[in-house]
MOPAC internal coordinates of N, CA, C and O (Angstrom, degrees):
PM7 1SCF
backbone

  N    0.0000 0     0.00 0     0.00 0    0    0    0
  C    1.4394 1     0.00 0     0.00 0    1    0    0
  C    1.5319 1   109.67 1     0.00 0    2    1    0
  O    1.2310 1   120.37 1   -40.53 1    3    2    1
  N    1.3057 1   116.89 1   139.47 1    3    2    1
  C    1.4462 1   121.75 1   179.21 1    5    3    2
  C    1.5183 1   109.70 1  -111.51 1    6    5    3
  O    1.2310 1   120.93 1   -49.42 1    7    6    5
  N    1.3199 1   115.82 1   130.58 1    7    6    5
  C    1.4540 1   122.94 1   176.19 1    9    7    6
  C    1.5141 1   107.87 1  -104.94 1   10    9    7
  O    1.2310 1   120.48 1   -36.63 1   11   10    9
  N    1.3139 1   116.69 1   143.37 1   11   10    9
  C    1.4656 1   120.40 1   178.18 1   13   11   10
  C    1.5190 1   109.23 1  -119.27 1   14   13   11
  O    1.2310 1   121.10 1   -52.11 1   15   14   13
  N    1.3309 1   115.51 1   127.89 1   15   14   13
  C    1.4539 1   123.02 1   176.02 1   17   15   14
  C    1.5152 1   108.09 1  -115.43 1   18   17   15
  O    1.2310 1   119.97 1   -22.95 1   19   18   17
  N    1.3247 1   117.66 1   157.05 1   19   18   17
  C    1.4610 1   120.77 1   177.38 1   21   19   18
  C    1.5256 1   109.97 1  -126.01 1   22   21   19
  O    1.2310 1   121.04 1   -45.38 1   23   22   21
  N    1.3166 1   115.61 1   134.62 1   23   22   21
  C    1.4457 1   120.97 1   174.73 1   25   23   22
  C    1.5201 1   108.02 1   -65.31 1   26   25   23
  O    1.2310 1   120.82 1   -52.84 1   27   26   25
  N    1.3395 1   116.05 1   127.16 1   27   26   25
  C    1.4562 1   120.52 1  -177.16 1   29   27   26
  C    1.5234 1   112.73 1  -107.86 1   30   29   27
  O    1.2310 1   120.33 1   159.34 1   31   30   29
  N    1.3444 1   116.98 1   -20.66 1   31   30   29
  C    1.4565 1   120.24 1   178.75 1   33   31   30
  C    1.5137 1   108.38 1  -160.92 1   34   33   31
  O    1.2310 1   121.27 1   -10.79 1   35   34   33
  N    1.3297 1   115.18 1   169.21 1   35   34   33
  C    1.4544 1   120.57 1   177.92 1   37   35   34
  C    1.5167 1   109.17 1  -154.07 1   38   37   35
  O    1.2310 1   121.27 1   -20.86 1   39   38   37
  N    1.3246 1   115.18 1   159.14 1   39   38   37
  C    1.4645 1   120.77 1   179.25 1   41   39   38
  C    1.5194 1   107.84 1  -143.25 1   42   41   39
  O    1.2310 1   121.37 1   -44.97 1   43   42   41
  N    1.3355 1   114.98 1   135.03 1   43   42   41
  C    1.4605 1   120.87 1  -178.69 1   45   43   42
  C    1.5228 1   109.44 1   -96.98 1   46   45   43
  O    1.2310 1   121.21 1   -49.38 1   47   46   45
  N    1.3239 1   115.29 1   130.62 1   47   46   45
  C    1.4654 1   122.87 1   175.70 1   49   47   46
  C    1.5264 1   108.45 1  -118.33 1   50   49   47
  O    1.2310 1   120.77 1    -2.34 1   51   50   49
  N    1.3296 1   116.13 1   177.66 1   51   50   49
  C    1.4639 1   120.16 1  -176.68 1   53   51   50
  C    1.5291 1   112.78 1   -57.83 1   54   53   51
  O    1.2310 1   120.10 1   138.39 1   55   54   53
  N    1.3202 1   117.42 1   -41.61 1   55   54   53
  C    1.4702 1   120.56 1  -174.43 1   57   55   54
  C    1.5108 1   114.69 1  -117.81 1   58   57   55
  O    1.2310 1   120.36 1  -177.55 1   59   58   57
  N    1.3384 1   116.92 1     2.45 1   59   58   57
  C    1.4755 1   119.33 1  -175.59 1   61   59   58
  C    1.5084 1   110.76 1  -155.44 1   62   61   59
  O    1.2310 1   122.02 1   -16.00 1   63   62   61
  N    1.3252 1   113.73 1   164.00 1   63   62   61
  C    1.4551 1   121.65 1   169.30 1   65   63   62
  C    1.5287 1   106.03 1  -122.27 1   66   65   63
  O    1.2310 1   120.94 1   -55.70 1   67   66   65
  N    1.3296 1   115.80 1   124.30 1   67   66   65
  C    1.4553 1   120.05 1   178.73 1   69   67   66
  C    1.5225 1   109.58 1   -99.21 1   70   69   67
  O    1.2310 1   121.23 1   -52.88 1   71   70   69
  N    1.3227 1   115.24 1   127.12 1   71   70   69
  C    1.4511 1   122.74 1   177.58 1   73   71   70
  C    1.5229 1   107.54 1  -108.38 1   74   73   71
  O    1.2310 1   120.04 1   -47.03 1   75   74   73
  N    1.3201 1   117.53 1   132.97 1   75   74   73
  C    1.4607 1   122.25 1  -174.94 1   77   75   74
  C    1.5182 1   110.36 1  -111.58 1   78   77   75
  O    1.2310 1   121.34 1   -46.09 1   79   78   77
  N    1.3474 1   115.04 1   133.91 1   79   78   77
  C    1.4666 1   122.14 1   175.07 1   81   79   78
  C    1.5134 1   109.52 1  -121.82 1   82   81   79
  O    1.2310 1   120.52 1   -32.98 1   83   82   81
  N    1.3105 1   116.61 1   147.02 1   83   82   81
  C    1.4441 1   121.57 1   170.25 1   85   83   82
  C    1.5196 1   106.60 1   -82.32 1   86   85   83
  O    1.2310 1   120.41 1   -65.36 1   87   86   85
  N    1.3160 1   116.83 1   114.64 1   87   86   85
  C    1.4739 1   119.82 1  -171.52 1   89   87   86
  C    1.5213 1   113.00 1  -135.56 1   90   89   87
  O    1.2310 1   119.90 1  -147.03 1   91   90   89
  N    1.3181 1   117.80 1    32.97 1   91   90   89
  C    1.4694 1   120.63 1  -179.43 1   93   91   90
  C    1.5277 1   112.73 1   -59.93 1   94   93   91
  O    1.2310 1   120.27 1   157.26 1   95   94   93
  N    1.3397 1   117.08 1   -22.74 1   95   94   93
  C    1.4667 1   119.84 1  -177.57 1   97   95   94
  C    1.5249 1   113.14 1   -81.61 1   98   97   95
  O    1.2310 1   120.02 1  -178.33 1   99   98   97
  N    1.3397 1   117.57 1     1.67 1   99   98   97
  C    1.4679 1   120.93 1   176.78 1  101   99   98
  C    1.5236 1   108.35 1  -107.04 1  102  101   99
  O    1.2310 1   120.47 1   -58.99 1  103  102  101
  N    1.3162 1   116.70 1   121.01 1  103  102  101
  C    1.4515 1   121.13 1  -177.82 1  105  103  102
  C    1.5246 1   111.16 1   -60.88 1  106  105  103
  O    1.2310 1   120.75 1   -39.69 1  107  106  105
  N    1.3234 1   116.18 1   140.31 1  107  106  105
  C    1.4434 1   121.73 1  -177.93 1  109  107  106
  C    1.5158 1   114.69 1   -62.93 1  110  109  107
  O    1.2310 1   120.33 1   154.94 1  111  110  109
  N    1.3188 1   116.97 1   -25.06 1  111  110  109
  C    1.4670 1   119.64 1  -177.83 1  113  111  110
  C    1.5330 1   113.52 1   -85.74 1  114  113  111
  O    1.2310 1   120.07 1   174.87 1  115  114  113
  N    1.3232 1   117.47 1    -5.13 1  115  114  113
  C    1.4621 1   120.82 1   179.47 1  117  115  114
  C    1.5259 1   109.28 1   -72.52 1  118  117  115
  O    1.2310 1   120.76 1   -52.24 1  119  118  117
  N    1.3327 1   116.15 1   127.76 1  119  118  117
  C    1.4652 1   120.94 1   177.60 1  121  119  118
  C    1.5132 1   109.57 1   -76.66 1  122  121  119
  O    1.2310 1   120.84 1   -52.88 1  123  122  121
  N    1.3333 1   115.99 1   127.12 1  123  122  121
  C    1.4587 1   121.80 1   179.93 1  125  123  122
  C    1.5188 1   109.11 1  -116.48 1  126  125  123
  O    1.2310 1   121.04 1   -49.70 1  127  126  125
  N    1.3314 1   115.62 1   130.30 1  127  126  125
  C    1.4598 1   120.93 1   179.61 1  129  127  126
  C    1.5166 1   109.48 1  -125.46 1  130  129  127
  O    1.2310 1   119.88 1   -44.95 1  131  130  129
  N    1.3442 1   117.84 1   135.05 1  131  130  129
  C    1.4621 1   119.67 1   175.31 1  133  131  130
  C    1.5222 1   110.59 1   -67.63 1  134  133  131
  O    1.2310 1   120.39 1   -41.85 1  135  134  133
  N    1.3110 1   116.87 1   138.15 1  135  134  133
  C    1.4639 1   120.91 1  -177.66 1  137  135  134
  C    1.5208 1   112.97 1   -91.72 1  138  137  135
  O    1.2310 1   121.18 1   164.42 1  139  138  137
  N    1.3472 1   115.34 1   -15.58 1  139  138  137
  C    1.4603 1   122.04 1  -174.58 1  141  139  138
  C    1.5268 1   111.93 1    64.95 1  142  141  139
  O    1.2310 1   120.78 1  -151.92 1  143  142  141
  N    1.3423 1   116.11 1    28.08 1  143  142  141
  C    1.4608 1   122.05 1   179.10 1  145  143  142
  C    1.5238 1   110.15 1  -125.93 1  146  145  143
  O    1.2310 1   121.14 1   -41.51 1  147  146  145
  N    1.3351 1   115.42 1   138.49 1  147  146  145
  C    1.4569 1   121.85 1   176.82 1  149  147  146
  C    1.5179 1   108.17 1  -127.53 1  150  149  147
  O    1.2310 1   121.31 1   -45.27 1  151  150  149
  N    1.3171 1   115.10 1   134.73 1  151  150  149
  C    1.4607 1   122.45 1   176.94 1  153  151  150
  C    1.5299 1   109.30 1  -111.37 1  154  153  151
  O    1.2310 1   121.01 1   -10.46 1  155  154  153
  N    1.3182 1   115.68 1   169.54 1  155  154  153
  C    1.4620 1   122.21 1   176.41 1  157  155  154
  C    1.5173 1   108.62 1  -114.57 1  158  157  155
  O    1.2310 1   120.90 1   -48.31 1  159  158  157
  N    1.3198 1   115.88 1   131.69 1  159  158  157
  C    1.4591 1   121.97 1   172.74 1  161  159  158
  C    1.5212 1   106.58 1  -114.97 1  162  161  159
  O    1.2310 1   120.68 1   -90.80 1  163  162  161
  N    1.3117 1   116.31 1    89.20 1  163  162  161
  C    1.4641 1   121.66 1  -176.87 1  165  163  162
  C    1.5218 1   112.04 1   -63.48 1  166  165  163
  O    1.2310 1   119.84 1   144.37 1  167  166  165
  N    1.3254 1   117.92 1   -35.63 1  167  166  165
  C    1.4561 1   121.13 1  -178.55 1  169  167  166
  C    1.5253 1   111.83 1   -63.28 1  170  169  167
  O    1.2310 1   120.41 1   143.24 1  171  170  169
  N    1.3415 1   116.82 1   -36.76 1  171  170  169
  C    1.4603 1   121.22 1  -179.11 1  173  171  170
  C    1.5287 1   112.91 1   -99.76 1  174  173  171
  O    1.2310 1   120.30 1  -174.98 1  175  174  173
  N    1.3323 1   117.02 1     5.02 1  175  174  173
  C    1.4512 1   122.00 1  -176.21 1  177  175  174
  C    1.5255 1   110.98 1    49.27 1  178  177  175
  O    1.2310 1   121.05 1  -119.75 1  179  178  177
  N    1.3302 1   115.59 1    60.25 1  179  178  177
  C    1.4516 1   119.35 1  -178.65 1  181  179  178
  C    1.5234 1   111.71 1  -148.85 1  182  181  179
  O    1.2310 1   122.21 1   -23.34 1  183  182  181
  N    1.3204 1   113.37 1   156.66 1  183  182  181
  C    1.4631 1   121.22 1   169.72 1  185  183  182
  C    1.5250 1   106.25 1  -100.11 1  186  185  183
  O    1.2310 1   120.53 1   -35.73 1  187  186  185
  N    1.3170 1   116.59 1   144.27 1  187  186  185
  C    1.4581 1   122.28 1  -176.91 1  189  187  186
  C    1.5239 1   109.22 1  -119.59 1  190  189  187
  O    1.2310 1   120.45 1   -62.37 1  191  190  189
  N    1.3425 1   116.75 1   117.63 1  191  190  189
  C    1.4571 1   121.69 1   173.99 1  193  191  190
  C    1.5222 1   107.00 1   -94.36 1  194  193  191
  O    1.2310 1   120.15 1   -44.86 1  195  194  193
  N    1.3228 1   117.32 1   135.14 1  195  194  193
  C    1.4587 1   121.14 1  -176.48 1  197  195  194
  C    1.5226 1   110.76 1  -100.30 1  198  197  195
  O    1.2310 1   121.29 1   -54.81 1  199  198  197
  N    1.3314 1   115.14 1   125.19 1  199  198  197
  C    1.4632 1   122.22 1   169.81 1  201  199  198
  C    1.5190 1   107.22 1  -103.39 1  202  201  199
  O    1.2310 1   120.92 1   -33.19 1  203  202  201
  N    1.3194 1   115.84 1   146.81 1  203  202  201
  C    1.4677 1   120.48 1   179.06 1  205  203  202
  C    1.5230 1   110.05 1  -111.83 1  206  205  203
  O    1.2310 1   121.20 1   -39.31 1  207  206  205
  N    1.3278 1   115.31 1   140.69 1  207  206  205
  C    1.4522 1   122.38 1   169.78 1  209  207  206
  C    1.5266 1   106.09 1  -114.14 1  210  209  207
  O    1.2310 1   119.41 1    -6.77 1  211  210  209
  N    1.3274 1   118.73 1   173.23 1  211  210  209
  C    1.4678 1   118.66 1   179.38 1  213  211  210
  C    1.5291 1   114.08 1   -57.38 1  214  213  211
  O    1.2310 1   119.60 1   152.95 1  215  214  213
  N    1.3440 1   118.38 1   -27.05 1  215  214  213
  C    1.4658 1   119.10 1  -176.26 1  217  215  214
  C    1.5221 1   115.19 1  -133.69 1  218  217  215
  O    1.2310 1   120.05 1  -167.15 1  219  218  217
  N    1.3466 1   117.51 1    12.85 1  219  218  217
  C    1.4651 1   118.47 1  -179.66 1  221  219  218
  C    1.5256 1   110.48 1  -163.33 1  222  221  219
  O    1.2310 1   121.94 1     3.00 1  223  222  221
  N    1.3122 1   113.90 1  -177.00 1  223  222  221
  C    1.4570 1   121.16 1   176.83 1  225  223  222
  C    1.5167 1   109.29 1  -121.36 1  226  225  223
  O    1.2310 1   121.03 1   -27.94 1  227  226  225
  N    1.3216 1   115.64 1   152.06 1  227  226  225
  C    1.4459 1   121.68 1   172.89 1  229  227  226
  C    1.5193 1   106.49 1  -122.77 1  230  229  227
  O    1.2310 1   120.64 1   -55.98 1  231  230  229
  N    1.3246 1   116.38 1   124.02 1  231  230  229
  C    1.4509 1   121.90 1   178.95 1  233  231  230
  C    1.5220 1   108.10 1   -95.40 1  234  233  231
  O    1.2310 1   120.60 1   -58.69 1  235  234  233
  N    1.3167 1   116.46 1   121.31 1  235  234  233
  C    1.4477 1   121.91 1   177.52 1  237  235  234
  C    1.5257 1   107.75 1  -102.58 1  238  237  235
  O    1.2310 1   120.91 1   -67.46 1  239  238  237
  N    1.3060 1   115.87 1   112.54 1  239  238  237
  C    1.4546 1   122.19 1  -174.77 1  241  239  238
  C    1.5293 1   110.16 1   -90.06 1  242  241  239
  O    1.2310 1   121.39 1   -51.91 1  243  242  241
  N    1.3383 1   114.94 1   128.09 1  243  242  241
  C    1.4598 1   122.51 1   174.20 1  245  243  242
  C    1.5251 1   106.81 1  -107.35 1  246  245  243
  O    1.2310 1   120.50 1   -83.31 1  247  246  245
  N    1.3486 1   116.65 1    96.69 1  247  246  245
  C    1.4680 1   119.68 1  -178.94 1  249  247  246
  C    1.5278 1   110.64 1   -70.06 1  250  249  247
  O    1.2310 1   121.39 1   -13.83 1  251  250  249
  N    1.3046 1   114.96 1   166.17 1  251  250  249
  C    1.4660 1   121.73 1  -177.44 1  253  251  250
  C    1.5356 1   112.30 1   -50.92 1  254  253  251
  O    1.2310 1   119.78 1   145.77 1  255  254  253
  N    1.3132 1   118.03 1   -34.23 1  255  254  253
  C    1.4659 1   121.86 1  -179.06 1  257  255  254
  C    1.5313 1   112.17 1   -62.13 1  258  257  255
  O    1.2310 1   119.73 1   159.74 1  259  258  257
  N    1.3214 1   118.12 1   -20.26 1  259  258  257
  C    1.4725 1   121.65 1  -178.85 1  261  259  258
  C    1.5274 1   112.61 1   -98.15 1  262  261  259
  O    1.2310 1   120.00 1   177.67 1  263  262  261
  N    1.3218 1   117.60 1    -2.33 1  263  262  261
  C    1.4692 1   120.11 1  -172.58 1  265  263  262
  C    1.5162 1   114.17 1   -67.27 1  266  265  263
  O    1.2310 1   119.17 1   147.91 1  267  266  265
  N    1.3188 1   119.18 1   -32.09 1  267  266  265
  C    1.4628 1   118.55 1   179.31 1  269  267  266
  C    1.5315 1   109.85 1   -63.71 1  270  269  267
  O    1.2310 1   120.05 1   145.82 1  271  270  269
  N    1.3241 1   117.51 1   -34.18 1  271  270  269
  C    1.4562 1   119.75 1   176.94 1  273  271  270
  C    1.5296 1   111.40 1   -75.67 1  274  273  271
  O    1.2310 1   119.95 1   149.34 1  275  274  273
  N    1.3244 1   117.70 1   -30.66 1  275  274  273
  C    1.4734 1   119.81 1   171.53 1  277  275  274
  C    1.5270 1   110.26 1   -64.31 1  278  277  275
  O    1.2310 1   120.99 1   141.77 1  279  278  277
  N    1.3262 1   115.71 1   -38.23 1  279  278  277
  C    1.4610 1   119.83 1   177.41 1  281  279  278
  C    1.5338 1   110.30 1   -62.33 1  282  281  279
  O    1.2310 1   120.32 1   141.95 1  283  282  281
  N    1.3284 1   116.99 1   -38.05 1  283  282  281
  C    1.4642 1   121.72 1   177.08 1  285  283  282
  C    1.5292 1   110.54 1   -60.93 1  286  285  283
  O    1.2310 1   120.17 1   139.96 1  287  286  285
  N    1.3165 1   117.28 1   -40.04 1  287  286  285
  C    1.4599 1   121.15 1   177.31 1  289  287  286
  C    1.5387 1   109.41 1   -58.09 1  290  289  287
  O    1.2310 1   120.42 1   136.65 1  291  290  289
  N    1.3125 1   116.80 1   -43.35 1  291  290  289
  C    1.4641 1   121.58 1  -177.04 1  293  291  290
  C    1.5297 1   111.42 1   -72.86 1  294  293  291
  O    1.2310 1   120.69 1   126.78 1  295  294  293
  N    1.3196 1   116.29 1   -53.22 1  295  294  293
  C    1.4729 1   119.79 1  -171.39 1  297  295  294
  C    1.5229 1   113.88 1   -75.55 1  298  297  295
  O    1.2310 1   120.00 1   153.52 1  299  298  297
  N    1.3254 1   117.61 1   -26.48 1  299  298  297
  C    1.4647 1   120.69 1  -177.03 1  301  299  298
  C    1.5214 1   112.90 1  -108.62 1  302  301  299
  O    1.2310 1   120.72 1  -169.49 1  303  302  301
  N    1.3472 1   116.23 1    10.51 1  303  302  301
  C    1.4718 1   120.87 1   176.73 1  305  303  302
  C    1.5331 1   112.12 1    54.09 1  306  305  303
  O    1.2310 1   120.37 1  -135.11 1  307  306  305
  N    1.3160 1   116.90 1    44.89 1  307  306  305
  C    1.4617 1   121.30 1   178.38 1  309  307  306
  C    1.5214 1   109.94 1   -98.65 1  310  309  307
  O    1.2310 1   120.80 1   -28.31 1  311  310  309
  N    1.3340 1   116.08 1   151.69 1  311  310  309
  C    1.4551 1   120.85 1   173.74 1  313  311  310
  C    1.5266 1   108.85 1   -73.28 1  314  313  311
  O    1.2310 1   120.67 1   -35.69 1  315  314  313
  N    1.3295 1   116.32 1   144.31 1  315  314  313
  C    1.4628 1   121.72 1   172.44 1  317  315  314
  C    1.5197 1   107.33 1  -100.21 1  318  317  315
  O    1.2310 1   120.80 1   -59.33 1  319  318  317
  N    1.3227 1   116.08 1   120.67 1  319  318  317
  C    1.4527 1   122.56 1  -178.31 1  321  319  318
  C    1.5217 1   108.44 1  -116.19 1  322  321  319
  O    1.2310 1   120.74 1   -45.76 1  323  322  321
  N    1.3308 1   116.20 1   134.24 1  323  322  321
  C    1.4602 1   121.78 1   176.92 1  325  323  322
  C    1.5185 1   108.35 1  -103.98 1  326  325  323
  O    1.2310 1   121.37 1   -54.53 1  327  326  325
  N    1.3257 1   114.99 1   125.47 1  327  326  325
  C    1.4712 1   120.96 1   177.31 1  329  327  326
  C    1.5340 1   108.17 1  -106.99 1  330  329  327
  O    1.2310 1   121.47 1   -60.89 1  331  330  329
  N    1.3239 1   114.79 1   119.11 1  331  330  329
  C    1.4514 1   122.54 1   177.95 1  333  331  330
  C    1.5272 1   108.71 1  -112.03 1  334  333  331
  O    1.2310 1   120.35 1   -26.08 1  335  334  333
  N    1.3002 1   116.94 1   153.92 1  335  334  333
  C    1.4535 1   122.16 1  -174.55 1  337  335  334
  C    1.5230 1   114.58 1   -55.78 1  338  337  335
  O    1.2310 1   119.61 1   132.45 1  339  338  337
  N    1.3127 1   118.34 1   -47.55 1  339  338  337
  C    1.4552 1   121.58 1  -171.58 1  341  339  338
  C    1.5254 1   114.23 1  -112.12 1  342  341  339
  O    1.2310 1   120.14 1  -157.58 1  343  342  341
  N    1.3327 1   117.35 1    22.42 1  343  342  341
  C    1.4675 1   120.70 1  -174.93 1  345  343  342
  C    1.5167 1   110.64 1  -137.24 1  346  345  343
  O    1.2310 1   121.99 1   -18.77 1  347  346  345
  N    1.3119 1   113.79 1   161.23 1  347  346  345
  C    1.4528 1   119.89 1   171.42 1  349  347  346
  C    1.5336 1   107.89 1   -66.70 1  350  349  347
  O    1.2310 1   119.73 1   -28.11 1  351  350  349
  N    1.3372 1   118.11 1   151.89 1  351  350  349
  C    1.4678 1   119.20 1   176.08 1  353  351  350
  C    1.5299 1   111.26 1   -57.57 1  354  353  351
  O    1.2310 1   120.75 1   -33.95 1  355  354  353
  N    1.3200 1   116.18 1   146.05 1  355  354  353
  C    1.4628 1   122.57 1  -177.18 1  357  355  354
  C    1.5208 1   109.82 1  -116.73 1  358  357  355
  O    1.2310 1   120.75 1   -54.20 1  359  358  357
  N    1.3279 1   116.18 1   125.80 1  359  358  357
  C    1.4573 1   121.06 1   173.17 1  361  359  358
  C    1.5206 1   107.96 1   -75.11 1  362  361  359
  O    1.2310 1   120.45 1   -57.11 1  363  362  361
  N    1.3237 1   116.75 1   122.89 1  363  362  361
  C    1.4685 1   121.41 1  -179.14 1  365  363  362
  C    1.5291 1   108.72 1   -84.05 1  366  365  363
  O    1.2310 1   121.86 1   -98.52 1  367  366  365
  N    1.3178 1   114.05 1    81.48 1  367  366  365
  C    1.4624 1   121.23 1  -178.05 1  369  367  366
  C    1.5301 1   110.36 1   -60.23 1  370  369  367
  O    1.2310 1   121.16 1   -39.89 1  371  370  369
  N    1.3189 1   115.38 1   140.11 1  371  370  369
  C    1.4539 1   121.03 1   173.86 1  373  371  370
  C    1.5060 1   116.33 1    77.15 1  374  373  371
  O    1.2310 1   119.68 1   178.94 1  375  374  373
  N    1.3256 1   118.22 1    -1.06 1  375  374  373
  C    1.4734 1   119.48 1  -174.59 1  377  375  374
  C    1.5168 1   111.76 1   -65.48 1  378  377  375
  O    1.2310 1   119.75 1   143.21 1  379  378  377
  N    1.3228 1   118.09 1   -36.79 1  379  378  377
  C    1.4569 1   121.02 1  -177.64 1  381  379  378
  C    1.5280 1   111.06 1   -61.91 1  382  381  379
  O    1.2310 1   120.08 1   128.08 1  383  382  381
  N    1.3141 1   117.45 1   -51.92 1  383  382  381
  C    1.4639 1   121.19 1   179.89 1  385  383  382
  C    1.5095 1   113.03 1   -63.11 1  386  385  383
  O    1.2310 1   120.92 1   139.06 1  387  386  385
  N    1.3246 1   115.84 1   -40.94 1  387  386  385
  C    1.4693 1   120.35 1   178.96 1  389  387  386
  C    1.5293 1   110.57 1   -62.74 1  390  389  387
  O    1.2310 1   120.76 1   134.64 1  391  390  389
  N    1.3325 1   116.15 1   -45.36 1  391  390  389
  C    1.4782 1   119.24 1   179.88 1  393  391  390
  C    1.5231 1   111.75 1   -64.82 1  394  393  391
  O    1.2310 1   120.20 1   137.41 1  395  394  393
  N    1.3122 1   117.23 1   -42.59 1  395  394  393
  C    1.4673 1   120.31 1   179.10 1  397  395  394
  C    1.5297 1   110.22 1   -59.01 1  398  397  395
  O    1.2310 1   120.46 1   136.96 1  399  398  397
  N    1.3141 1   116.72 1   -43.04 1  399  398  397
  C    1.4706 1   121.38 1   178.71 1  401  399  398
  C    1.5270 1   110.68 1   -63.05 1  402  401  399
  O    1.2310 1   120.41 1   132.20 1  403  402  401
  N    1.3317 1   116.83 1   -47.80 1  403  402  401
  C    1.4584 1   120.74 1  -178.80 1  405  403  402
  C    1.5194 1   112.27 1   -65.58 1  406  405  403
  O    1.2310 1   120.26 1   137.54 1  407  406  405
  N    1.3261 1   117.11 1   -42.46 1  407  406  405
  C    1.4712 1   120.55 1   178.92 1  409  407  406
  C    1.5149 1   110.51 1   -59.98 1  410  409  407
  O    1.2310 1   120.64 1   136.56 1  411  410  409
  N    1.3165 1   116.38 1   -43.44 1  411  410  409
  C    1.4647 1   120.82 1   178.72 1  413  411  410
  C    1.5304 1   111.03 1   -60.76 1  414  413  411
  O    1.2310 1   120.80 1   139.21 1  415  414  413
  N    1.3380 1   116.08 1   -40.79 1  415  414  413
  C    1.4635 1   120.20 1  -179.40 1  417  415  414
  C    1.5251 1   113.92 1   -74.32 1  418  417  415
  O    1.2310 1   120.31 1   148.11 1  419  418  417
  N    1.3161 1   117.01 1   -31.89 1  419  418  417
  C    1.4623 1   120.68 1  -177.43 1  421  419  418
  C    1.5297 1   111.13 1   -78.74 1  422  421  419
  O    1.2310 1   120.30 1   143.81 1  423  422  421
  N    1.3386 1   117.03 1   -36.19 1  423  422  421
  C    1.4625 1   120.75 1  -178.47 1  425  423  422
  C    1.5244 1   110.06 1   -59.94 1  426  425  423
  O    1.2310 1   121.30 1   -56.84 1  427  426  425
  N    1.3323 1   115.12 1   123.16 1  427  426  425
  C    1.4630 1   120.84 1  -179.70 1  429  427  426
  C    1.5049 1   114.85 1    75.13 1  430  429  427
  O    1.2310 1   119.80 1  -169.14 1  431  430  429
  N    1.3368 1   117.99 1    10.86 1  431  430  429
  C    1.4593 1   121.97 1  -174.82 1  433  431  430
  C    1.5332 1   109.73 1  -120.35 1  434  433  431
  O    1.2310 1   120.62 1   -82.32 1  435  434  433
  N    1.3071 1   116.43 1    97.68 1  435  434  433
  C    1.4693 1   121.15 1  -178.03 1  437  435  434
  C    1.5314 1   113.18 1   -70.18 1  438  437  435
  O    1.2310 1   119.87 1   173.88 1  439  438  437
  N    1.3305 1   117.85 1    -6.12 1  439  438  437
  C    1.4681 1   119.75 1   176.75 1  441  439  438
  C    1.5296 1   111.35 1   -61.11 1  442  441  439
  O    1.2310 1   119.90 1   156.79 1  443  442  441
  N    1.3223 1   117.80 1   -23.21 1  443  442  441
  C    1.4569 1   121.86 1   177.46 1  445  443  442
  C    1.5265 1   111.48 1   -85.74 1  446  445  443
  O    1.2310 1   120.38 1   179.64 1  447  446  445
  N    1.3081 1   116.88 1    -0.36 1  447  446  445
  C    1.4609 1   122.44 1  -176.54 1  449  447  446
  C    1.5095 1   109.07 1    96.98 1  450  449  447
  O    1.2310 1   120.84 1   -38.96 1  451  450  449
  N    1.3240 1   115.99 1   141.04 1  451  450  449
  C    1.4543 1   120.56 1  -177.08 1  453  451  450
  C    1.5246 1   112.77 1   -60.18 1  454  453  451
  O    1.2310 1   120.27 1   140.07 1  455  454  453
  N    1.3279 1   117.09 1   -39.93 1  455  454  453
  C    1.4700 1   119.40 1  -177.57 1  457  455  454
  C    1.5262 1   110.49 1   -67.24 1  458  457  455
  O    1.2310 1   119.71 1   139.07 1  459  458  457
  N    1.3181 1   118.16 1   -40.93 1  459  458  457
  C    1.4790 1   120.82 1   178.07 1  461  459  458
  C    1.5278 1   109.47 1   -65.42 1  462  461  459
  O    1.2310 1   120.35 1   133.48 1  463  462  461
  N    1.3126 1   116.94 1   -46.52 1  463  462  461
  C    1.4610 1   121.09 1  -179.10 1  465  463  462
  C    1.5273 1   110.56 1   -59.64 1  466  465  463
  O    1.2310 1   120.37 1   131.26 1  467  466  465
  N    1.3226 1   116.90 1   -48.74 1  467  466  465
  C    1.4643 1   121.13 1  -178.35 1  469  467  466
  C    1.5307 1   111.25 1   -64.09 1  470  469  467
  O    1.2310 1   120.11 1   137.80 1  471  470  469
  N    1.3324 1   117.40 1   -42.20 1  471  470  469
  C    1.4675 1   120.95 1  -179.81 1  473  471  470
  C    1.5130 1   111.66 1   -63.71 1  474  473  471
  O    1.2310 1   120.28 1   136.52 1  475  474  473
  N    1.3221 1   117.07 1   -43.48 1  475  474  473
  C    1.4625 1   121.20 1   178.70 1  477  475  474
  C    1.5269 1   109.75 1   -63.24 1  478  477  475
  O    1.2310 1   120.14 1   136.41 1  479  478  477
  N    1.3180 1   117.33 1   -43.59 1  479  478  477
  C    1.4654 1   120.68 1  -179.75 1  481  479  478
  C    1.5288 1   111.17 1   -63.55 1  482  481  479
  O    1.2310 1   120.42 1   138.70 1  483  482  481
  N    1.3231 1   116.80 1   -41.30 1  483  482  481
  C    1.4735 1   120.38 1  -179.50 1  485  483  482
  C    1.5193 1   112.54 1   -63.44 1  486  485  483
  O    1.2310 1   120.54 1   135.47 1  487  486  485
  N    1.3079 1   116.58 1   -44.53 1  487  486  485
  C    1.4711 1   120.39 1  -174.10 1  489  487  486
  C    1.5220 1   112.52 1   -85.36 1  490  489  487
  O    1.2310 1   119.95 1   140.52 1  491  490  489
  N    1.3246 1   117.70 1   -39.48 1  491  490  489
  C    1.4579 1   119.99 1  -172.24 1  493  491  490
  C    1.5358 1   113.83 1  -103.87 1  494  493  491
  O    1.2310 1   119.33 1  -178.98 1  495  494  493
  N    1.3215 1   118.88 1     1.02 1  495  494  493
  C    1.4713 1   121.58 1  -172.83 1  497  495  494
  C    1.5279 1   114.22 1   -49.62 1  498  497  495
  O    1.2310 1   118.11 1   134.98 1  499  498  497
  N    1.3306 1   121.20 1   -45.02 1  499  498  497
  C    1.4626 1   118.49 1  -178.92 1  501  499  498
  C    1.5291 1   114.20 1   -60.23 1  502  501  499
  O    1.2310 1   119.96 1   159.10 1  503  502  501
  N    1.3291 1   117.68 1   -20.90 1  503  502  501
  C    1.4702 1   120.55 1   178.46 1  505  503  502
  C    1.5097 1   110.53 1   -71.22 1  506  505  503
  O    1.2310 1   121.19 1   133.86 1  507  506  505
  N    1.3353 1   115.33 1   -46.14 1  507  506  505
  C    1.4705 1   118.34 1  -172.51 1  509  507  506
  C    1.5118 1   112.86 1  -106.40 1  510  509  507
  O    1.2310 1   119.37 1  -172.77 1  511  510  509
  N    1.3133 1   118.81 1     7.23 1  511  510  509
  C    1.4374 1   119.02 1  -175.58 1  513  511  510
  C    1.4375 1   114.21 1  -121.62 1  514  513  511
  O    1.2310 1   120.10 1   180.00 1  515  514  513

């Protein structure tokens, strides 16, 4: 079974960016491991970071509203930390490299949909341009 969470807010600190999800529906005793994989959801204009549990996946959606803070993670070499309601904060390992790869592939590529391509170019252009 796959659970989907959405980032609802974020805060920038000196060495990290904390992204917050509402996750009351995930039991506190469930072990969560970062997968170091990011997907693209063009329909929802979001990047999806995958967390693994012993028997399922949790998709953490980063909607367009959170992309400027994702850009800060990339450009300022900050750690991306996920804060969930009932868990210790999780370091989102590999997110920087995954995002850089995806941004490079989406820029100028209408296969992801014009709205996704344009949004990525608008927000992340100084990274790849």
